[in-house]
C-alpha positions as CSV (number, residue, x, y, z in Angstrom):
1,A,4.4,1.2,-19.3
2,H,3.4,2.6,-16.2
3,L,2.1,6.2,-16.1
4,L,3.7,8.1,-13.7
5,P,2.2,10.9,-11.1
6,G,2.0,14.1,-12.9
7,E,2.3,12.5,-16.3
8,L,0.3,14.3,-19.5
9,V,-1.2,11.8,-21.9
10,T,-4.0,12.0,-24.6
11,L,-7.1,9.6,-25.0
12,D,-6.1,8.9,-28.3
13,E,-2.6,7.7,-26.9
14,L,-4.2,6.0,-24.0
15,G,-6.6,4.2,-26.3
16,T,-3.3,3.0,-28.8
17,R,-1.9,1.9,-25.7
18,Y,-4.6,-0.1,-24.3
19,G,-6.2,-1.1,-27.9
20,V,-9.5,0.2,-27.0
21,S,-11.6,2.8,-28.6
22,R,-12.0,6.5,-27.0
23,T,-15.4,6.0,-25.2
24,P,-13.9,3.1,-23.0
25,V,-10.8,5.0,-22.0
26,R,-13.2,7.9,-21.3
27,E,-15.7,6.4,-19.4
28,A,-12.3,4.8,-17.2
29,L,-11.3,8.0,-17.1
30,R,-14.0,9.5,-15.2
31,R,-14.1,6.8,-12.7
32,L,-10.4,7.6,-12.4
33,E,-11.3,11.3,-11.8
34,A,-14.0,10.9,-9.7
35,E,-11.5,8.7,-7.2
36,G,-9.2,11.9,-7.8
37,L,-6.4,9.8,-9.4
38,V,-6.5,11.6,-12.8
39,L,-7.4,15.2,-13.7
40,F,-8.9,16.4,-16.9
41,R,-6.6,19.2,-19.2
42,E,-7.4,21.0,-22.4
43,H,-7.2,19.5,-25.6
44,R,-8.3,15.9,-24.7
45,R,-5.3,15.5,-22.5
46,V,-5.3,13.9,-19.2
47,Q,-3.0,13.9,-16.3
48,V,-2.0,11.3,-13.5
49,A,-2.8,13.5,-10.8
50,P,0.4,14.7,-8.6
51,L,1.9,13.0,-5.8
52,T,1.3,15.4,-2.9
53,V,2.4,15.5,1.1
54,N,-1.1,16.0,1.8
55,E,-2.4,12.8,0.2
56,I,0.3,10.6,1.0
57,A,-0.5,11.6,4.7
58,D,-4.4,11.4,4.5
59,T,-4.0,8.0,2.7
60,Y,-1.3,6.3,4.8
61,A,-3.0,7.6,8.1
62,L,-6.4,6.0,6.9
63,R,-4.0,2.5,6.4
64,I,-2.5,2.9,9.4
65,L,-5.4,3.0,11.2
66,N,-7.8,0.3,9.1
67,E,-4.7,-2.2,8.6
68,G,-3.5,-2.6,12.3
69,F,-7.3,-3.3,13.0
70,A,-7.7,-5.9,10.0
71,V,-4.3,-7.8,10.9
72,S,-5.5,-8.1,14.4
73,E,-8.7,-9.3,13.9
74,S,-7.8,-11.6,11.2
75,V,-4.6,-13.1,13.2
76,R,-7.3,-13.3,16.4
77,R,-9.9,-14.8,14.2
78,G,-8.2,-17.4,11.9
79,R,-4.3,-17.5,12.6
80,A,-3.8,-21.3,11.3
81,E,-5.7,-20.7,7.8
82,I,-3.9,-17.4,7.0
83,A,-0.6,-18.5,8.2
84,G,0.4,-21.3,5.7
85,E,-0.9,-18.9,2.4
86,A,1.2,-16.0,4.1
87,E,4.3,-18.3,4.6
88,A,4.1,-19.5,0.7
89,I,3.7,-15.9,-0.4
90,Y,6.6,-14.6,1.3
91,Q,8.9,-17.7,0.0
92,H,7.6,-16.2,-3.5
93,M,8.8,-13.1,-2.5
94,L,12.1,-13.8,-2.1
95,N,12.3,-15.5,-4.5
96,D,11.3,-12.6,-6.5
97,A,13.7,-10.7,-4.7
98,T,16.7,-13.1,-5.5
99,A,15.7,-12.5,-9.2
100,G,15.5,-9.0,-9.3
101,D,11.6,-9.2,-10.2
102,G,10.4,-5.7,-9.0
103,D,6.6,-6.3,-10.7
104,A,6.5,-9.4,-9.9
105,F,8.0,-8.9,-6.1
106,Y,5.2,-6.2,-5.6
107,R,2.1,-8.2,-6.6
108,R,3.4,-10.7,-4.5
109,H,3.7,-8.2,-1.7
110,L,0.2,-7.1,-2.2
111,D,-0.9,-10.7,-2.2
112,F,1.1,-10.7,1.4
113,H,-0.9,-8.1,2.9
114,R,-4.0,-9.3,1.3
115,A,-3.6,-12.9,3.0
116,I,-2.7,-11.5,6.4
117,Y,-6.1,-9.5,6.5
118,V,-8.2,-12.4,4.8
119,G,-9.4,-13.9,8.2
120,A,-10.6,-10.4,9.9
121,G,-14.4,-11.6,8.6
122,S,-15.7,-8.5,7.3
123,Q,-16.3,-8.5,3.4
124,E,-16.6,-4.3,4.0
125,L,-13.1,-4.1,6.1
126,A,-11.7,-5.9,2.7
127,R,-13.3,-3.7,0.4
128,V,-12.1,-0.5,2.3
129,T,-8.7,-2.0,2.9
130,E,-8.5,-3.2,-0.6
131,D,-9.5,0.4,-1.9
132,L,-7.0,2.4,0.3
133,R,-4.0,0.2,-0.7
134,T,-5.3,0.7,-4.6
135,R,-4.9,4.4,-4.0
136,T,-1.5,3.9,-2.8
137,D,-0.4,1.5,-5.7
138,R,0.9,4.7,-7.9
139,H,3.4,5.9,-4.8
140,R,5.5,2.1,-5.5
141,H,7.0,4.3,-8.8
142,V,8.5,7.2,-6.6
143,H,9.1,4.5,-3.7
144,G,13.3,2.9,-3.2
145,S,11.6,-0.2,-1.5
146,F,10.9,-1.8,-4.9
147,L,13.6,-1.2,-6.9
148,P,15.7,-4.3,-7.8
149,G,18.5,-3.6,-5.1
150,N,16.3,-3.2,-2.6
151,L,13.6,-5.9,-2.6
152,R,15.3,-8.5,-0.5
153,A,15.5,-5.8,2.3
154,T,11.6,-4.8,1.5
155,A,11.2,-8.8,2.0
156,D,13.1,-9.1,5.3
157,A,10.7,-6.2,6.6
158,H,7.5,-8.4,6.4
159,A,9.6,-11.5,8.3
160,G,8.7,-10.1,11.9
161,I,4.8,-9.6,10.4
162,L,4.9,-13.2,9.5
163,A,6.7,-14.7,12.7
164,A,4.0,-13.0,14.6
165,V,1.0,-13.8,12.1
166,Q,2.5,-17.7,12.7
167,A,2.8,-17.1,16.5
168,A,-0.9,-16.4,16.7
169,D,0.0,-12.7,18.4
170,P,-2.8,-10.4,16.8
171,Q,-1.2,-7.2,18.9
172,A,2.2,-7.9,17.6
173,A,1.3,-8.5,14.3
174,A,-0.8,-5.5,14.4
175,R,2.0,-3.0,15.6
176,L,4.5,-4.5,13.0
177,V,2.2,-3.4,10.4
178,V,1.5,-0.1,11.8
179,E,5.3,0.6,11.7
180,H,5.4,-0.7,8.6
181,L,3.0,1.8,7.1
182,Y,4.2,4.4,9.2
183,R,8.2,4.2,7.8
184,T,6.6,3.7,4.4
185,A,4.6,7.2,4.6
186,V,7.6,9.1,6.2
187,E,9.8,7.9,3.3
188,L,7.6,9.2,0.6
189,I,6.9,12.4,2.5
190,T,10.5,13.0,3.0
191,Q,11.3,12.3,-0.9
192,A,8.3,14.9,-1.3
193,G,10.3,17.6,0.2
194,A,8.6,17.7,3.7
195,D,9.9,17.0,6.9
196,R,7.1,15.5,8.6
197,S,2.9,15.1,8.8
198,T,1.6,15.7,12.3
199,L,-1.4,13.7,11.1
200,L,0.4,10.9,10.4
201,D,2.1,10.5,13.7
202,D,-1.4,11.0,15.3
203,A,-2.9,7.9,13.4
204,R,0.3,6.2,14.2
205,S,0.0,7.1,17.7
206,A,-3.9,6.4,17.9
207,A,-3.6,2.9,16.3
208,L,-0.9,1.8,18.5
209,D,-2.2,3.3,21.9
210,G,-5.7,1.3,20.7
211,L,-3.4,-2.0,20.8
212,G,-3.0,-1.1,24.4
213,G,1.1,-1.2,23.8
214,T,3.3,1.1,24.4
215,H,5.3,2.7,21.5
216,E,8.7,5.2,21.2
217,G,8.5,8.6,20.1
218,R,8.2,10.0,16.3
219,L,10.6,9.2,13.4
220,G,12.4,12.0,12.8
């Protein structure tokens, strides 16, 4: 079972759940604490860090700036290599959506994004991209896109990105990725009870301006 943002659990419970002793559990949790993902509490308990509007905005702002560039470079350098892999993964996403398998769909969704960034030719860019995506992994459990009834719409939202990759259009692919991430973040911020984030809006504008394209006003 997944641990949800804000959930409290003891070290012993985690050890029992994953079949390991307390020592490796504690070591793993210390690494997660350093990344700001868990908080140590009294009585040998830990809390999954609650989701905050600032965290959502900060992380997605970085993803917008990073992933728009990553997909642009990837398509520019190696469209032929990545288009086939992305198409195959997208077909699996459609199959998982039809089956209503949210967990499998989410894994394919991550694979799709990895596939369209892999051609950028930078190990450090790949590492940063993966790290930021990992930090937003826990958002999926509070976001409606990965509920069984919404999987097909989520898959369809990636069809345009795939088409831009197949057409070897780095600017269009980057623009669609930026807008996809921006809309996801706006939905999460709205669910958290906030109106908007100026940082997020500015990151979107900076990313789109960097592509040399035009963009419409902010959402909301």
